[in-house]
Every structure is written in structure tokens, then in C-alpha cells.
N, C-alpha and C positions, 0 to 999 in steps of 0.2 A: 344330473344336478339335483333332482328331487330326492334321490337316495342319500346324497351327501347331506342335504338339509335335514332329513329325518335322523341321520346318525348324529349330527351336531345337536339336535334337540334332545335326543336320548342321552348324549354325553352330558349336556347341561343339567338334565333332570337327575342323573346319577350323582353329579358333583354337588347338587343342592342337597340331596339326601345325606351325603357324607360330609356336609358342611365344608366343602372345598370352595374357596372363593373363585368366581368366574374371572378369568384373565383374558383381556383383550389386548392385542398388540397392534400398533399402527407403525407403518414404516414410511419414512420420507425418502425422496430421491436424493436429497442432499445430506451428506454426513454432518453430524453435529460436532462442533469443536469448542473446547473451552479456550477462551482467550484470557490469559493471565499476564499480569505485569511481571517482568523479570525481577527476581529477588535482588535486593540491594547487596552488592558484593562487599564482603569484609576485606580488610587489608590482608589478612592471612590468605583468603581465597585468591586475591589479586596476585600475591607473591607466588602461589602455587601455579596460577595460570601463566605468569611471566616465566616461571621455570620451564613449563611445558613447551613454550614457544621461543625459548632462548636459543642462542647460537650453539649452546652445548647440548644439542639433542642426543648425542651418543653417550654423554656422561651420566652415569648412574650415581645418584646420591641418596642419602637417607630419607629425603622427603618422598621418595617413591613408596616407602614402606611406612613411614611415620610423617604424614603431612603436617606442615606448620599450623599450629593452632589446635591440633587434635589432642584429645585426652588420652593419657597413658597411665599405667600403673607399674611401679617398680617394686620388686619383692622387698627391698630394704627401705627405700625412701617413701613409698606410698604413691598417692595420686599426684599427677603433675600435668603440665601443658608443654607441648613441643614448641620450641623456639627455632629460629633460622639455624641451620646446621653450621658447625664450626668447620674449618678446613680439614681435609682428610689428614689423619695422623698415621704415618708409616703405612699408607695404603689401606687403612682400616676405616670403614664408614662409621662416623660417630653421629649420635643424636644428642642435641642440646635440649635439656628438659629443665623447666622451672617447677620446683616442688612447692605446692601451696602451703603445706603444713609447716615446713621449716623456713621457707623463704629463700632457699638455696637453689643454685643452678648447677647442674652437673652435666658433663659430656660423657655419654655412655655408648658402648658399641652397639650398632644397629643389629648386629647378628647375635647379640648376647641372649642368654636364656632368662634374664631377670626383668626384661622390659616387655610389657604387653599392651596392645591397644585396649582402650577402655570402652 
């Protein structure tokens, strides 16, 4: 034990010469936890949660890739916000997007190459 104490003293002296701050750590037996209030859910979030737990669990729709309320960018139309999806058209997944700059709403294919998450 005396040898360890001597080594600690020497290590502290070296760190003082090199201007390294002395670090001491204390450990408690109980883990610390942050307790936070749950964030207020938006209606878009609620819709997405309802979709997750709906009876259509096996059904894949465009909200899996473009969640309602998320921001997207289209090559031609610019920035927009995803709205609830339209019904599938001819087996193709569509994404309904409201474009801020023009005030227009368009149904676009979810697997197209012109629509990107922002």
C-alpha cells in the first residue's frame, strides 16, 4: 500500500509540472438517471404511432419511408412537407406532399428518384 501511495504522489507531481489538471472520480453504488417529461406529441407523430399499431400491420405504405409531417425535397418542385398518403394507385406507393413555395399538393411515387428526405 505504501508503494502505491508513493506512485500516486509522484504521478501527481509529474502532472503538476506538465500543467495537467488533477482528476478525481467518485463512484456511487446507485446509477444516476435523468428523469425527463415525455415530449408533447404532435398530431403527425400520433398518426404515425396509430399507423404502427393499427390492424394493417402487414401493410407497407409510403409513411414507412416518408413519415407524415417530415420535410422532403423534390427535384422539380422544391421543399415540401409530407401529408397523409393517398390510396395506392395501381399498386404503386404514393407520397402526398404539400410544397411551401407554390402552395400546391402533389402525389408522387415513393420509389421515384426525384423525392428525397430533407
